[in-house]
Each structure stands twice: as C-alpha cells, then as structure tokens.
Backbone as CSV, one residue per row, in Angstrom:
resi,resn,N_x,N_y,N_z,CA_x,CA_y,CA_z,C_x,C_y,C_z
1,UNK,6.566,-3.196,9.846,6.241,-2.896,11.248,6.299,-4.182,12.080
2,UNK,6.888,-4.075,13.267,6.952,-5.197,14.186,5.883,-5.047,15.268
3,UNK,5.738,-6.085,16.094,4.721,-6.036,17.150,5.173,-6.825,18.366
4,UNK,4.579,-6.479,19.501,4.730,-7.268,20.719,3.356,-7.635,21.231
5,UNK,3.162,-8.906,21.527,1.931,-9.377,22.156,2.230,-9.658,23.620
6,UNK,1.479,-9.009,24.490,1.681,-9.164,25.935,0.893,-10.380,26.420
7,UNK,1.619,-11.458,26.742,0.977,-12.719,27.112,1.487,-13.278,28.433
8,UNK,2.134,-12.423,29.242,2.781,-12.918,30.461,1.877,-12.898,31.693
9,UNK,0.733,-12.226,31.601,-0.120,-12.047,32.782,-0.655,-13.344,33.362
10,UNK,-1.053,-13.271,34.629,-1.560,-14.453,35.334,-2.994,-14.813,34.948
11,UNK,-3.721,-13.861,34.406,-5.081,-14.148,33.962,-6.016,-14.554,35.081
12,UNK,-5.930,-13.880,36.219,-6.729,-14.276,37.381,-8.228,-14.204,37.123
13,UNK,-8.652,-13.313,36.230,-10.088,-13.201,35.939,-10.605,-14.403,35.163
14,UNK,-9.682,-15.174,34.577,-10.089,-16.327,33.768,-9.999,-17.656,34.524
15,UNK,-9.841,-17.576,35.838,-9.877,-18.808,36.630,-11.244,-19.476,36.477
16,UNK,-11.340,-20.813,36.467,-10.296,-21.799,36.794,-9.377,-22.186,35.632
17,UNK,-9.673,-21.707,34.405,-8.839,-22.084,33.256,-7.370,-21.784,33.513
18,UNK,-7.094,-20.602,34.079,-5.698,-20.188,34.252,-5.017,-20.826,35.466
19,UNK,-5.734,-21.705,36.166,-5.060,-22.504,37.197,-4.097,-23.510,36.569
20,UNK,-4.346,-23.841,35.302,-3.525,-24.861,34.641,-3.008,-24.427,33.271
21,UNK,-3.398,-23.233,32.824,-3.004,-22.769,31.490,-2.765,-21.259,31.509
22,UNK,-1.979,-20.733,30.566,-1.874,-19.280,30.415,-3.116,-18.753,29.705
23,UNK,-3.501,-17.531,29.997,-4.702,-16.970,29.372,-4.569,-16.893,27.849
24,UNK,-3.346,-16.800,27.356,-3.123,-16.723,25.917,-3.658,-17.935,25.174
25,UNK,-3.821,-19.055,25.895,-4.275,-20.292,25.248,-5.771,-20.545,25.440
26,UNK,-6.492,-19.577,25.979,-7.950,-19.708,26.044,-8.492,-19.834,24.619
27,UNK,-9.441,-20.741,24.438,-9.918,-21.081,23.097,-11.215,-20.353,22.760
28,UNK,-11.220,-19.752,21.577,-12.418,-19.116,21.014,-12.717,-19.806,19.692
29,UNK,-13.779,-20.581,19.656,-14.166,-21.295,18.434,-12.988,-22.034,17.796
30,UNK,-12.293,-22.810,18.614,-11.259,-23.697,18.100,-9.876,-23.097,17.945
31,UNK,-9.727,-21.802,18.203,-8.425,-21.153,18.091,-8.093,-20.434,19.396
32,UNK,-6.832,-20.500,19.796,-6.408,-19.786,21.002,-6.373,-18.282,20.742
33,UNK,-6.450,-17.524,21.841,-6.318,-16.068,21.730,-5.000,-15.697,21.073
34,UNK,-3.931,-16.410,21.436,-2.625,-16.113,20.862,-2.628,-16.319,19.351
35,UNK,-3.140,-17.454,18.899,-3.194,-17.700,17.458,-4.021,-16.640,16.749
36,UNK,-5.169,-16.315,17.320,-6.040,-15.311,16.691,-5.335,-13.969,16.538
37,UNK,-4.575,-13.570,17.546,-3.932,-12.259,17.467,-2.686,-12.275,16.603
38,UNK,-1.993,-13.399,16.525,-0.897,-13.516,15.553,-1.458,-13.400,14.139
39,UNK,-2.562,-14.084,13.880,-3.179,-14.035,12.551,-3.792,-12.668,12.268
40,UNK,-4.320,-12.035,13.296,-4.868,-10.674,13.145,-3.773,-9.707,12.703
41,UNK,-2.633,-9.746,13.371,-1.521,-8.868,13.000,-1.025,-9.182,11.594
42,UNK,-0.932,-10.469,11.268,-0.442,-10.869,9.951,-1.344,-10.362,8.831
43,UNK,-2.630,-10.234,9.120,-3.574,-9.738,8.116,-3.252,-8.308,7.698
44,UNK,-2.493,-7.600,8.533,-2.084,-6.233,8.215,-0.588,-6.157,7.902
45,UNK,0.002,-7.319,7.608,1.392,-7.360,7.197,2.398,-7.353,8.326
46,UNK,1.920,-7.528,9.564,2.818,-7.525,10.725,3.133,-8.977,11.084
47,UNK,4.301,-9.430,10.721,4.634,-10.842,10.907,5.906,-11.057,11.738
48,UNK,6.560,-9.991,12.161,7.695,-10.092,13.088,7.197,-9.706,14.474
49,UNK,7.028,-10.705,15.333,6.320,-10.504,16.599,7.124,-11.082,17.750
50,UNK,7.184,-10.346,18.846,7.768,-10.861,20.080,6.644,-11.059,21.088
51,UNK,6.673,-12.185,21.781,5.633,-12.539,22.751,6.292,-12.720,24.111
52,UNK,5.823,-11.993,25.128,6.405,-12.212,26.461,5.639,-13.310,27.193
53,UNK,6.350,-14.074,28.016,5.754,-15.224,28.699,6.192,-15.249,30.158
54,UNK,5.310,-15.778,31.010,5.621,-15.970,32.429,4.823,-17.133,33.009
55,UNK,3.493,-17.059,32.900,2.586,-18.032,33.484,2.464,-19.233,32.546
56,UNK,2.907,-20.429,33.003,2.963,-21.621,32.148,3.623,-21.301,30.797
57,UNK,4.843,-20.774,30.820,5.482,-20.334,29.576,5.715,-21.452,28.577
58,UNK,5.996,-22.663,29.059,6.279,-23.762,28.136,5.084,-24.092,27.257
59,UNK,3.872,-23.903,27.783,2.687,-24.176,26.973,2.618,-23.229,25.778
60,UNK,3.011,-21.986,26.001,2.991,-21.008,24.910,4.096,-21.303,23.905
61,UNK,5.307,-21.527,24.394,6.418,-21.777,23.469,6.215,-23.072,22.688
62,UNK,5.659,-24.088,23.339,5.406,-25.351,22.641,4.363,-25.171,21.535
63,UNK,3.322,-24.390,21.827,2.280,-24.154,20.821,2.858,-23.416,19.619
64,UNK,3.673,-22.417,19.885,4.283,-21.644,18.797,5.184,-22.534,17.947
65,UNK,6.021,-23.336,18.604,6.943,-24.209,17.864,6.206,-25.252,17.045
66,UNK,5.208,-25.880,17.660,4.504,-26.958,16.965,3.674,-26.456,15.787
67,UNK,3.347,-25.169,15.811,2.561,-24.586,14.714,3.381,-23.632,13.848
68,UNK,4.713,-23.710,14.013,5.636,-22.895,13.207,5.239,-21.421,13.194
69,UNK,4.887,-20.943,14.391,4.565,-19.521,14.545,3.286,-19.097,13.862
70,UNK,2.472,-20.055,13.482,1.235,-19.767,12.746,1.523,-18.906,11.513
71,UNK,2.695,-19.139,10.913,3.061,-18.429,9.688,3.834,-17.148,9.904
72,UNK,4.051,-16.748,11.150,4.800,-15.519,11.457,6.127,-15.851,12.127
73,UNK,6.995,-14.856,12.185,8.295,-15.010,12.839,8.145,-14.598,14.304
74,UNK,8.169,-15.567,15.208,7.873,-15.296,16.616,9.137,-15.415,17.462
75,UNK,9.375,-14.392,18.267,10.459,-14.380,19.247,9.832,-14.398,20.636
76,UNK,10.469,-15.056,21.581,9.954,-15.129,22.951,10.761,-14.207,23.866
77,UNK,10.073,-13.442,24.689,10.705,-12.653,25.744,10.344,-13.318,27.073
78,UNK,11.330,-13.902,27.716,11.102,-14.727,28.905,11.072,-13.870,30.175
79,UNK,9.921,-13.857,30.834,9.780,-13.135,32.101,9.472,-14.122,33.236
80,UNK,10.137,-15.286,33.210,9.787,-16.316,34.187,10.065,-15.878,35.622
81,UNK,11.023,-14.983,35.838,11.343,-14.536,37.198,10.265,-13.629,37.786
82,UNK,9.695,-12.762,36.954,8.726,-11.773,37.443,7.914,-11.224,36.282
83,UNK,6.607,-11.063,36.485,5.775,-10.379,35.494,6.121,-8.901,35.563
84,UNK,6.491,-8.311,34.444,6.979,-6.939,34.433,5.924,-5.911,34.051
85,UNK,4.676,-6.361,33.811,3.576,-5.506,33.365,3.894,-4.911,31.990
86,UNK,3.029,-4.037,31.514,3.160,-3.558,30.131,4.450,-2.786,29.900
87,UNK,4.777,-1.875,30.815,5.965,-1.050,30.631,7.251,-1.807,30.802
88,UNK,7.359,-2.561,31.889,8.563,-3.341,32.132,8.772,-4.406,31.078
89,UNK,7.672,-5.021,30.643,7.763,-6.035,29.597,8.258,-5.454,28.285
90,UNK,7.751,-4.269,27.936,8.193,-3.616,26.711,9.673,-3.243,26.795
91,UNK,10.098,-2.695,27.927,11.500,-2.296,28.053,12.435,-3.508,27.970
92,UNK,12.009,-4.638,28.502,12.830,-5.856,28.412,13.009,-6.279,26.953
93,UNK,11.990,-6.020,26.146,12.027,-6.417,24.731,12.558,-5.311,23.827
94,UNK,13.102,-4.277,24.400,13.531,-3.075,23.657,14.413,-3.395,22.449
95,UNK,15.358,-4.299,22.603,16.302,-4.601,21.519,15.594,-5.127,20.265
96,UNK,14.438,-5.723,20.439,13.693,-6.272,19.295,13.261,-5.170,18.331
97,UNK,13.121,-3.952,18.843,12.607,-2.840,18.037,13.703,-1.863,17.622
98,UNK,14.935,-2.374,17.520,16.064,-1.496,17.239,16.106,-1.010,15.793
99,UNK,15.178,-1.481,14.933,15.150,-0.991,13.554,14.658,0.446,13.453
100,UNK,14.145,0.997,14.565,13.792,2.412,14.596,12.439,2.774,14.024
101,UNK,11.611,1.780,13.701,10.284,2.062,13.137,9.208,1.963,14.214
102,UNK,8.084,2.669,14.024,6.950,2.506,14.950,6.521,1.041,15.001
103,UNK,5.984,0.638,16.131,5.613,-0.764,16.327,4.293,-0.859,17.072
104,UNK,3.702,-2.053,17.002,2.435,-2.335,17.688,2.727,-3.034,19.009
105,UNK,2.002,-2.630,20.045,2.008,-3.321,21.336,0.566,-3.663,21.639
106,UNK,0.274,-4.933,21.956,-1.125,-5.287,22.204,-1.259,-6.391,23.240
107,UNK,-2.364,-6.360,23.951,-2.692,-7.392,24.931,-3.182,-8.638,24.217
108,UNK,-2.827,-9.809,24.750,-3.244,-11.058,24.120,-4.723,-11.357,24.347
109,UNK,-5.299,-10.779,25.399,-6.672,-11.157,25.760,-7.731,-10.207,25.219
110,UNK,-7.434,-9.550,24.095,-8.465,-8.767,23.416,-8.625,-9.301,21.995
111,UNK,-9.826,-9.149,21.466,-10.094,-9.512,20.079,-10.772,-8.333,19.401
112,UNK,-10.353,-8.031,18.194,-10.942,-6.917,17.459,-10.723,-7.119,15.965
113,UNK,-11.495,-6.390,15.157,-11.230,-6.340,13.721,-10.817,-4.929,13.316
114,UNK,-10.384,-4.121,14.291,-9.922,-2.776,14.022,-8.842,-2.770,12.940
115,UNK,-8.866,-1.750,12.076,-7.906,-1.633,10.992,-6.604,-1.013,11.513
116,UNK,-5.607,-1.855,11.753,-4.325,-1.369,12.270,-3.624,-0.465,11.257
117,UNK,-3.823,-0.720,9.974,-3.183,0.112,8.956,-3.657,1.557,9.050
118,UNK,-4.953,1.749,9.275,-5.476,3.109,9.417,-4.952,3.759,10.700
119,UNK,-4.840,2.975,11.754,-4.280,3.496,13.006,-2.830,3.919,12.796
120,UNK,-2.075,3.111,12.060,-0.674,3.435,11.783,-0.559,4.691,10.927
121,UNK,-1.467,4.857,9.981,-1.465,6.061,9.144,-1.690,7.303,9.989
122,UNK,-2.646,7.227,10.921,-2.885,8.371,11.800,-1.666,8.649,12.669
123,UNK,-1.064,7.582,13.180,0.107,7.741,14.040,1.219,8.487,13.301
124,UNK,1.458,8.099,12.067,2.525,8.723,11.279,2.201,10.170,10.943
125,UNK,0.967,10.418,10.500,0.600,11.776,10.079,0.546,12.754,11.245
126,UNK,0.194,12.261,12.426,0.102,13.139,13.594,1.455,13.376,14.262
127,UNK,2.455,12.564,13.883,3.798,12.624,14.484,3.739,12.427,15.999
128,UNK,2.789,11.587,16.426,2.622,11.317,17.855,3.734,10.406,18.361
129,UNK,4.015,10.502,19.651,4.952,9.589,20.292,4.312,8.215,20.433
130,UNK,3.011,8.212,20.733,2.244,6.968,20.835,0.800,7.245,20.450
131,UNK,0.149,6.238,19.900,-1.265,6.322,19.553,-1.971,5.163,20.232
132,UNK,-3.081,5.456,20.907,-3.787,4.469,21.717,-5.159,4.189,21.121
133,UNK,-5.452,2.918,20.871,-6.772,2.542,20.362,-7.803,2.669,21.483
134,UNK,-8.898,3.357,21.203,-9.932,3.598,22.209,-11.316,3.476,21.586
135,UNK,-12.312,3.258,22.447,-13.705,3.252,22.004,-14.566,3.979,23.035
136,UNK,-15.839,4.111,22.699,-16.791,4.782,23.590,-17.517,3.825,24.526
137,UNK,-17.041,2.591,24.634,-17.744,1.618,25.470,-17.637,1.978,26.956
138,UNK,-18.508,1.351,27.755,-18.520,1.594,29.195,-17.486,0.719,29.898
139,UNK,-16.766,1.295,30.841,-15.798,0.580,31.651,-15.618,1.351,32.944
140,UNK,-14.671,0.943,33.771,-14.465,1.656,35.041,-13.304,2.634,34.974
141,UNK,-12.390,2.406,34.036,-11.223,3.276,33.916,-11.133,3.828,32.497
142,UNK,-10.858,5.100,32.401,-10.828,5.778,31.106,-9.572,6.619,30.944
143,UNK,-9.097,6.726,29.699,-8.177,7.792,29.352,-9.004,9.035,29.061
144,UNK,-8.433,10.198,29.321,-9.103,11.474,29.095,-8.408,12.222,27.966
145,UNK,-9.173,12.657,26.976,-8.642,13.338,25.800,-9.284,14.711,25.633
146,UNK,-8.580,15.598,24.919,-9.200,16.878,24.568,-10.032,16.693,23.304
147,UNK,-10.503,17.781,22.721,-11.433,17.668,21.593,-10.765,17.263,20.283
148,UNK,-9.436,17.182,20.245,-8.770,16.691,19.036,-8.004,15.391,19.329
149,UNK,-8.465,14.658,20.334,-7.960,13.312,20.652,-6.524,13.301,21.166
150,UNK,-6.091,14.357,21.822,-4.780,14.360,22.464,-4.951,13.961,23.924
151,UNK,-4.135,13.017,24.373,-4.242,12.515,25.739,-3.927,13.596,26.760
152,UNK,-4.806,13.696,27.772,-4.631,14.683,28.834,-4.634,14.074,30.227
153,UNK,-5.211,12.874,30.397,-5.277,12.320,31.740,-5.943,10.958,31.791
154,UNK,-6.381,10.612,33.003,-6.917,9.269,33.281,-7.931,9.389,34.418
155,UNK,-8.939,8.523,34.391,-9.984,8.577,35.425,-10.478,7.179,35.758
156,UNK,-10.684,6.927,37.072,-11.321,5.701,37.551,-12.666,6.105,38.132
157,UNK,-13.740,5.750,37.460,-15.052,6.222,37.901,-15.575,5.442,39.110
158,UNK,-14.962,4.289,39.404,-15.378,3.538,40.596,-14.799,4.142,41.867
159,UNK,-13.538,4.533,41.801,-12.874,5.065,42.997,-12.899,6.586,43.057
160,UNK,-13.182,7.218,41.917,-13.164,8.676,41.865,-11.778,9.244,41.621
161,UNK,-10.769,8.375,41.515,-9.404,8.854,41.284,-9.285,9.439,39.882
162,UNK,-8.573,10.552,39.785,-8.371,11.198,38.487,-7.001,11.842,38.448
163,UNK,-6.314,11.696,37.302,-5.021,12.330,37.092,-5.094,13.130,35.800
164,UNK,-4.919,14.423,35.898,-4.922,15.282,34.717,-3.516,15.821,34.525
165,UNK,-2.878,15.440,33.439,-1.504,15.846,33.160,-1.429,17.075,32.277
166,UNK,-2.504,17.319,31.514,-2.537,18.446,30.586,-3.929,19.058,30.631
167,UNK,-4.015,20.340,30.887,-5.310,21.017,30.988,-5.949,21.189,29.616
168,UNK,-7.269,21.108,29.590,-8.037,21.324,28.367,-9.394,21.900,28.752
169,UNK,-10.023,22.683,27.862,-11.337,23.258,28.182,-12.373,22.208,28.542
170,UNK,-12.277,21.046,27.884,-13.200,19.937,28.161,-12.448,18.625,27.957
171,UNK,-12.756,17.660,28.810,-12.116,16.355,28.719,-13.144,15.302,28.332
172,UNK,-12.762,14.422,27.434,-13.650,13.373,26.934,-13.059,12.020,27.310
173,UNK,-13.854,11.186,27.969,-13.338,9.893,28.407,-13.568,8.808,27.363
174,UNK,-12.508,8.034,27.127,-12.541,6.935,26.160,-11.934,5.694,26.810
175,UNK,-12.519,4.548,26.491,-12.030,3.276,27.041,-10.881,2.747,26.193
176,UNK,-9.785,2.383,26.834,-8.596,1.888,26.136,-8.812,0.448,25.687
177,UNK,-8.378,0.151,24.482,-8.589,-1.172,23.886,-7.400,-2.114,24.011
178,UNK,-6.317,-1.672,24.637,-5.167,-2.552,24.814,-4.294,-2.689,23.588
179,UNK,-4.401,-1.747,22.639,-3.542,-1.729,21.452,-2.882,-0.353,21.354
180,UNK,-1.570,-0.354,21.196,-0.794,0.869,21.077,0.014,0.800,19.782
181,UNK,0.247,1.937,19.146,1.316,2.067,18.162,2.278,3.101,18.729
182,UNK,3.544,2.717,18.827,4.521,3.502,19.572,5.743,3.792,18.707
183,UNK,6.219,5.026,18.762,7.470,5.383,18.108,8.631,5.006,19.031
184,UNK,9.705,4.465,18.486,10.802,3.957,19.328,11.525,5.037,20.131
185,UNK,11.295,6.298,19.813,11.886,7.383,20.609,11.462,7.299,22.069
186,UNK,10.373,6.598,22.306,9.865,6.517,23.677,10.857,5.819,24.610
187,UNK,11.657,4.910,24.089,12.564,4.150,24.956,13.535,5.054,25.718
188,UNK,14.038,6.082,25.056,14.990,6.974,25.716,14.311,7.918,26.696
189,UNK,12.987,7.997,26.630,12.240,8.902,27.505,11.718,8.218,28.762
190,UNK,11.690,6.896,28.762,11.185,6.154,29.911,12.263,6.053,30.975
191,UNK,11.985,6.611,32.125,12.958,6.629,33.219,12.634,5.606,34.311
192,UNK,11.442,5.038,34.276,11.046,4.034,35.264,11.748,2.726,34.938
193,UNK,12.049,1.932,35.943,12.665,0.626,35.716,11.872,-0.462,36.450
194,UNK,12.173,-1.708,36.126,11.518,-2.828,36.800,10.105,-3.049,36.304
195,UNK,9.197,-3.270,37.228,7.797,-3.599,36.925,6.957,-2.324,36.936
196,UNK,6.354,-1.977,35.804,5.524,-0.768,35.756,4.574,-0.810,34.558
197,UNK,3.566,0.038,34.619,2.533,0.099,33.587,2.807,1.213,32.589
198,UNK,2.453,0.979,31.341,2.573,2.023,30.328,1.605,3.175,30.591
199,UNK,0.547,2.929,31.331,-0.376,4.024,31.677,0.377,5.121,32.412
200,UNK,1.212,4.731,33.376,1.993,5.714,34.124,2.963,6.467,33.208
201,UNK,3.538,5.757,32.256,4.448,6.383,31.296,3.709,7.423,30.475
202,UNK,2.548,7.057,29.958,1.792,7.980,29.116,1.332,9.218,29.885
203,UNK,0.907,9.034,31.112,0.433,10.172,31.898,1.563,11.145,32.210
204,UNK,2.773,10.653,32.275,3.923,11.539,32.490,4.362,12.186,31.176
205,UNK,4.488,11.388,30.123,5.027,11.905,28.872,4.055,12.802,28.114
206,UNK,2.755,12.662,28.362,1.802,13.513,27.635,1.888,14.981,28.073
207,UNK,2.624,15.231,29.146,2.845,16.625,29.571,3.706,17.372,28.555
208,UNK,4.589,16.644,27.889,5.558,17.280,26.997,5.575,16.703,25.577
209,UNK,4.849,15.608,25.349,4.827,14.962,24.045,3.384,14.670,23.639
210,UNK,3.173,14.509,22.336,1.829,14.239,21.829,1.528,12.752,21.861
211,UNK,0.509,12.392,22.613,0.000,11.024,22.639,-1.461,11.089,22.210
212,UNK,-1.787,10.381,21.151,-3.092,10.506,20.510,-3.998,9.321,20.805
213,UNK,-5.283,9.552,20.665,-6.251,8.470,20.673,-6.674,8.141,19.255
214,UNK,-6.973,6.875,19.004,-7.525,6.435,17.723,-8.843,5.742,18.030
215,UNK,-9.934,6.408,17.718,-11.258,5.889,18.070,-11.720,4.874,17.027
216,UNK,-11.968,3.652,17.486,-12.453,2.600,16.576,-13.771,2.027,17.100
217,UNK,-14.628,2.902,17.566,-15.892,2.475,18.169,-16.792,1.706,17.213
218,UNK,-16.562,1.836,15.916,-17.387,1.101,14.946,-16.866,-0.309,14.681
219,UNK,-15.716,-0.662,15.254,-15.127,-1.991,15.048,-15.691,-3.007,16.037
220,UNK,-15.540,-4.274,15.689,-15.797,-5.330,16.661,-14.704,-5.286,17.721
221,UNK,-15.062,-5.508,18.977,-14.055,-5.508,20.039,-14.618,-6.213,21.269
222,UNK,-13.748,-7.001,21.910,-14.113,-7.562,23.210,-12.851,-7.858,24.009
223,UNK,-12.913,-7.574,25.293,-11.880,-7.964,26.244,-12.251,-9.357,26.734
224,UNK,-11.446,-10.355,26.353,-11.777,-11.745,26.683,-11.128,-12.113,28.028
225,UNK,-11.373,-11.299,29.036,-10.708,-11.492,30.309,-11.461,-12.332,31.312
226,UNK,-12.701,-12.710,30.992,-13.514,-13.485,31.924,-14.167,-14.658,31.193
227,UNK,-14.542,-15.716,31.933,-15.236,-16.845,31.287,-16.517,-16.409,30.577
228,UNK,-17.221,-15.436,31.155,-18.454,-14.954,30.533,-18.176,-14.330,29.164
229,UNK,-17.063,-13.611,29.062,-16.743,-12.950,27.802,-16.218,-13.907,26.738
230,UNK,-15.747,-15.064,27.153,-15.384,-16.086,26.163,-16.627,-16.512,25.396
231,UNK,-17.729,-16.689,26.103,-18.996,-17.063,25.463,-19.428,-15.984,24.473
232,UNK,-19.328,-14.724,24.893,-19.705,-13.600,24.021,-18.771,-13.523,22.807
233,UNK,-17.471,-13.719,23.065,-16.491,-13.655,21.975,-16.772,-14.693,20.900
234,UNK,-17.253,-15.870,21.329,-17.542,-16.919,20.346,-18.738,-16.576,19.480
235,UNK,-19.582,-15.662,19.949,-20.713,-15.204,19.148,-20.285,-14.126,18.154
236,UNK,-19.219,-13.379,18.504,-18.778,-12.261,17.679,-17.735,-12.672,16.660
237,UNK,-16.798,-13.557,17.084,-15.676,-13.938,16.228,-15.758,-15.417,15.869
238,UNK,-15.948,-15.695,14.604,-16.116,-17.081,14.162,-14.780,-17.825,14.143
C-alpha cells in the first residue's frame, strides 16, 4: 500500500512558527510532524510515500534528503504555484497510485496511534470507494453517517450549515481525523479540477457509491494545528 502525506498547507493556525517554516516541520519531542507520520506509516508497512509541498518547500525536501527519507521511499509533489487543497493535491499526484491498489491519504498535522491495518481490512471487506477515519470527539464540523457507518452528509454546528446527500432514518455525527483509505477507482469519478476539497468529492460521490467511516475513538489522536496543541501533543506522544 502507498500513501500521500498532505504537507502543502500554509499552517496559519500555527503562526508565528509558520511565518518562517512549513507546519510539517513543527517539532514534537524532538521529531517533526513529517518524520513522525512517515515513521507511523512505516510501522504498518507503508513505505512508498508521496508528500506535497508549497509553503517553504525547500525546508521539507532538504529534511527528507538529509535523513534519507527516514527509511522510506519519498517522492515530492511540487505545488509551488498554488496550494491545491486535499482534492486538487491528490489529483496532481494521481500517477503515483497507478498500481491500482487502495492507498492512504493523510494530513501532516495530525498524530495518532490508530491501527491503519485494521482500517485497511475494513475498507477491503466493505468494498467501499473510500473509508474515513473518525472519532466521537467534539469539533465544529462533522461528517454524518447512518447506523452502519455509511456516509450520508456533513454538518457545521457553528454556522448551522448542513448537506445531506443520502437520506437515513437517523444521522450520527463523527469528527474526521484527516486519514482516508481510498480505492483508485475514485480518480475516474472526480470531475472537479484545480483547487478543491475531498469533502466536496465525498458528499457528491456518496449519493451513488459507498463511503464508510472507521471509528477509532479508543486511539490516541490530536490535531496539531495550533501552538496550544503542540504542548498537548508532547504530553501524549513521546
């Protein structure tokens, strides 16, 4: 299985650090987020990884080269002209996944000990187009699932905005963890081009395809998107 780590974002929530560095290089107990997630994937046998870059890209490429990919085979997807967001970034890297196997897509600014192998097993057995890691934690935006973890919609509890793509007797909100396992068939189904979010893709495709949730609420998890959460992350991840 291959993977893509999304590391091109501006990291505005991590200012002032990101005034001079990419968020991927934020340090947690002596290791950058990028190194931690490369090693996290490798622990589950995922060592062929593509990393997209935009904000201070040379810092990321230099770190990878000087550390020989931290033991993994790392390819760079250069987005120096424009940040393409999750969907556009994935489509730019499409050729990397031409082997036709399901792959992992994950944000660089999250840390977890979730078992990717178990998530991959569920993805395969359910024959889903995509499987999304979720938990029961509190946030402002949620994916909405039916009672068997099939994606039906999305909700922003701060603004009241809600999109329901598939009706269900009851909808259950789960917080997205920024990790996807995706079947490559999705590439031929994506009609959006340029800069776009995978959230929009999922809300459209779940009308006609199965997109599942994988609940890992018992795992360690943190979104390391703010300076405050770096402090918390250092308490959770040694």
